[in-house]
N, C-alpha and C positions, 0 to 999 in steps of 0.2 A: 031292252031295244040294240042297243049296241054290239051284245054278247051274240045275238042271231047272227048281224048281217056280218060278225069277225070273221075274213080269211080262216078256211085248214087248210095246213100244209101236210100234205100226204110225203113222208121219206119211206122209199122200199130199201130194204138192207137185205143185201145175198146173207150176211154173217153178221151176228149181234153177238157181242159178248156182254155177258150179265154178269158185273165183279158178286154181284149181294149171294147167290147160287154157285157161281166159279164153271157156269155153264157156257156154252155156246150156240145159240139159237139162228136158224134156218131160214131164208125165205121169209123174212119180218114184216108188217107193214106197220111204222110209228106214225100215229095221229094227232096232228101238234094243230092247238089254237091258243089265242091271246099267252102265247110267247112260254106253255106248257104244254106237256106228254095230255094225252086225252087217253089214249089207249093203244097198246102193242098186241100183235098178234099174226095171225096169218090169213083168218078169215073176219075181216074187219067192214062192215056197211060204211060205207063211202060216200062222201058229197060228190054231184055230180062235179060240180064246179072248184073241186080240189086243186092246189098246185101241186103237183108230183115233184118230187126231187129223186131221181133213180138212182140207187146206191147200190142195185142187184151185184154190181161186180165188185164190191169190195166190201171189208170186214168193219161195222159200225160199232163205236166206243162212245161207251160217257165221256165228257169234256174229262179232259185229266184237272187235278186239283196237285197245285205244290203248296205245303203244308211252309216253307221255307223260303220266305224273298224279301228283298229290299228293293221293290220296284219303285218307291218313292224318293230313292238317293241321286235322282239326277246320272249325269254322265260320268260314271264311278273311275275313276282311272287306276287304283289301289292305292292311290295316298290320301287318307282322310285329310290331311292338314289341307285341299286344295277344297275344300268345302267353305274353306275361310275368304275364299276368292271368288266368293259370288253368293249373293242375295236368295235369302228363300224361295223370292218369285222367279228367280233361273232358276233356281233346281226344279221346283215344280213343273216350271215347262219343260226340262228338259228331262224330267221322268213320263212325258206325253210317250216320246217313241216306245220308253221301256213298257208299257202299259201293253202297246200294240203288238209289238214283236213278241208277248208272253201271249197274248191272244190266238196269231195267227200260227204260233207253233204248236196249237192245241190246248192249252190249259187256259179255262174258263175262268177257273177259279183259284185264288191263292189267297194264301194266308200271309199280310206281309205282316215280319215281326220287330218292326224297329227301324228309325231313321233317325240322321243326325240333327236334321232339322225339325224340329218336334211340331208335330199336325200337319207337315204338310201330306202325309199319307190319306187322312181323312179328308181333305181337300181333293183329291188327286182317286178316291175313292167314288166320291159324292158327284165328282164333275161326271164322271164314267154311267153312273147309276143315271144322273140325268138326258144323259148322251152325248153330252158335248164334246167327250173324244173317248175313242175305242178301246176297251180294255178287257182284261178278266173282271169278272164280282171280286171285288176285294174285303177281306175281311181284317182290318188294321190294329193295331196296336198305340199308334197316337207315338210311342215316344219309348227309350228306353227307360229302364227304373234299373238304377244302378249306381254304388257305391262313388263318394266323391274318387275322381281317379280311375274309374273299375273299367271292366270291360264295356265297349259300348261308349265311351264316354269321349269328347275331345280331351286328348291328354298330348303333354310334350311340348306346350306351349310355355314360355318364360313364366314365373309367379305372379310376373306383374300385369300380364295380359288379361283384361276382363275379357269372356265370352258374351255375348250375345244371350238373352235369357232362353232362344230357344234351342240352346245348344248342352245346356245344362239342366233341360226340364224336369227331366226325371229323378234328380241326383235325391238321394235320399240315405240316412247313414241311423234309423234307429227303425224299431218297427213301429211308433206313431210316425215316423216320418213317410214311411211304406206305405202306412194306411192314407198319410195325407195325400200321397201323388197318384195311387189308387184312387180315390174320392173324385181329386182333382181330373184324371182320365176319361172316369166313368162321365162325368158331368159334360167333358169336351166331346163323347160321342164313340167311344175305342169300342171295337167290338168284343177284343180280348186285352189281358197285360203280357207284356213279357217283361221278366228281372231275369239278372242275371249271378249263378250262382257261382261263378271263376270268374279269372279273368282271360284272357282272350288270347288268341292269335293275331289278329287284323286289328291293335290297339297297341299303338305306341305306350314304352314304358311297362307293359302287361306282361303276365306270366301266367300260360296257360293252367299250370299247375297251382295255383297259387287258389284260396279259400277267401272270399269275398261275402256275399251276404249271409250271415249266421242260417242257422234251421231256422231258428225263431225272428227273423226277419222274413225269412222266407215264406212260415208260415202266416204272419200277420197280411202277407202280400194275397195267398191263396184264399184267407178268411175274408176281409175287405171284399174280396175281387168276386167272391160267393155273395154277397149281401146284393151285388150289384147285379148278378146273370151273368158275370164274365169268368171265362178262364182264363188260367195262369200256364203258359210257356216257360219254362226253364233253361237258359246257357248253361251248359258245363260241361268241363270237359275232364276234370279230375275227379278219382274216383268218392272223396268225400264230398264236393259239390254236387255230383250225381244222386249217393244219399239223402242232401240234406233235400234235394228237391223232391225226390220222390214219396220221402216220409212228411215233407211238408204239405203235399197233396196237390202239386204240380198235375195239369193234365197233359205235361210232354214233358221230355227232357230232350232237348235240341244238342247235336254234335254227340255226345254222350261215347265220347274215345275210349275211357276208361271204364267201360262197361263190364264188369267182369262177373265170373260165374255166381257170387251172391247177389250181386245187382240183380241181376235178371231175372234170379229168382224172385226177388225184393219187388222190380218193377211186375212181376206177373201177380205177387200176392196184389199190390194193390192198385193192378189196371193200369199204369200208366202207360202212356204210346211213349216210343222214342220215334225221333227224327234224325237218321244222319243223313249226313250230307256226304257221300265216300265219292263222289265224281270231284267235287271242287277243287281237289290238290291236284290234278292236272291242270288247270289255271293257274291256281298259284305259282306252280313250280316253271310253268311257264314263262309267266311274269317275271319271273327272277332272270330266265335267259335274257330277257330282252332290255331288262332293269324296271319295269312299272309295277313289281314288286317291293316295299321297302326291304332293305336287309336284315332288319329285325322281327319282320314278317316273318319270313324265311327261316330266322333261326328258331321262331317261335314253331313253327310247323315241321322240326326235324324230327322224324319216329314216329307223331303222330298220325298219317295217315293211312299207314300200313295194321298201326293197333287198331285203326277204328273200322279198317276194315274186315281185319279177323275177326273184331268181335259181335260185328255185324251178322256176319255169319254164324257167329253160336247164338245171337239173341233170333232168327231166325228159325234154327232148328229147337230149339228151345220153346219156339210158340211164341216170343212178345209179340206185344199189338204195335204194330208199326205203320208209321205212314210216310210217306213221299215228303222230301225236302231236300232243297238244292242251295239255300244259300245263294239266288239268282242276285246275282250284280257281281257275285264274286267271278263267274262265268260270263261271260255276254247274256243279254236279257232274250230269249228266245230259242235258248239251247240248251233247258232244262231237262227233254228228253234225251240227252248223253247219258243221263243217272242211271238208263232202265240195263243198258246194258250190263255196268258194273255191279246194280244190284241180283242180277242171274248171275255173273261171274263170279258171285262172293254167298248165292246161296240160297238166291229165292227162283223161285219156278218164274217162267212169264205168266204165268195168268196172277200170284202172288205179288210179284211186283207189279203189275196191273191194280191190283186190288188195292195195294199201298196209295197209289194215287187217285182211285176214285171212293170207292167202297168203304176204306179204312180211314180214308184223310177227310170225308164225309161227314165219320162217324165222330173224329179227333175235335171239327169244326163248331160240334153238335146241331149239324145241319139236314142231318141223314135223310130227314124226310123232305129235303127240295133239290139237294144234289148226289152225283156218288153214283147214281146208275138212270138207267132209262126205264121209267116208272110212270105209271098213271097219275098225274098229282104235280110229279119235280117238272121243275125249272126243264125246256127243250133244248138242253146244251148236248150238244154229239159231235163226235170228230170218226173222221172215216181212213180207214189208209186203204191201201192195193197190195192185196196178198194178205198175210196171217201172222199176225205178230207173235203169235203162240209159238210158233214155227221160228221167226226169227225177230226176236224184241227191238231189233235197230229200225225195224219198221216206223216207230214211234218217235222217231228221229224224222220222220218227213211227211209230217200228216198233210193229208190231202185238200180236209173239209173239215171245215171249221162251223159250229152253228152255236149259236149261243142265244138264251130267250126265244128263239125262235125265228130270230134273224142269221141267214148265213153271211157270215165273215171271210170265208176263204172256200172257194170253188176250185178244184185242180190247180194250178200257178198263180191263180188270179186272186190277188186281196178285194174284196167287197166293202164300198163304203170308205175308202182311204181318209183320214184324216189329212 
């Protein structure tokens, strides 16, 4: 009875990008009810009392998906130690504007791949789902699974400093400890598992070239995650760490700077996604000029950015499965769209870049039946821009219209339902 009386919304799209087919449709009508797309086409029988949104002068796309974010990390300023100056509650509340900025920039879904304060991302995901705060649909990892003192850990403090439980929640140092952490996080309600195969750029005392988890430990994590229906994202910079992640069965390898020819072939063989954040070096270097980026982080980053960008191009040309991910939080929240122009510069067509942030990203998430394109039965997540992003990909830095679950959050320059 309630469904029969639900409001129908009709969106008129002048141009509609369909990433599933890699085509552009014209003069389309999108019928939306109960937060989902009911039908798409040129000739639809519409209710006389439908609410009409006229985007006939714009290009409409599916809501964008960023597969590598850290939305729940509060007001990041480049220095992990500052997490210790705040309570977990403070960081969670500071993350509310991050989520809002991501949504209003056109990213209706994100995969959040770790937070220093464990489980803050679960709280933020659930608050958004309840409608308490505005933000994208979130798929979250709960905590980093990492070795003692490893990438993603809180490091650099004196040996006699005892960290709170939530800053070493995912610490594991053997295959069975890895399994225990996966079980714990699955019980906590995470959507995916994040493991770290190598050292990191943005961790004190780390080395991006170091190998941390062994292949056996990564395999234990992937196997245990599979038992709970979860996929594993693996952070890896160095070639051996990338190889171990692929062979272990990771769904995706994150960063993947040293993705050489052999590893490209291996990734294709195993169907592994790579998620390469090829824009954020701009923000790391800008932070270095202002003193915001710690000096040791800048030293870790030397030479990596160009290697990553060059190998990104090689992976594109080889046809590796690739999904859009920016490491949001390194650059300001709400600016993820700036990566599109770099993806095109280093080898993707505009359509491929859009597919990486829509249909391919949805496939990586395991939710291609819900998001990633504007099709009947999927969530009514859509955005719009003036002009043609297939001719000028920079238009995706200026998303003018945002709808998530059939609700309009941004129309023109106005944000709707601001918290």
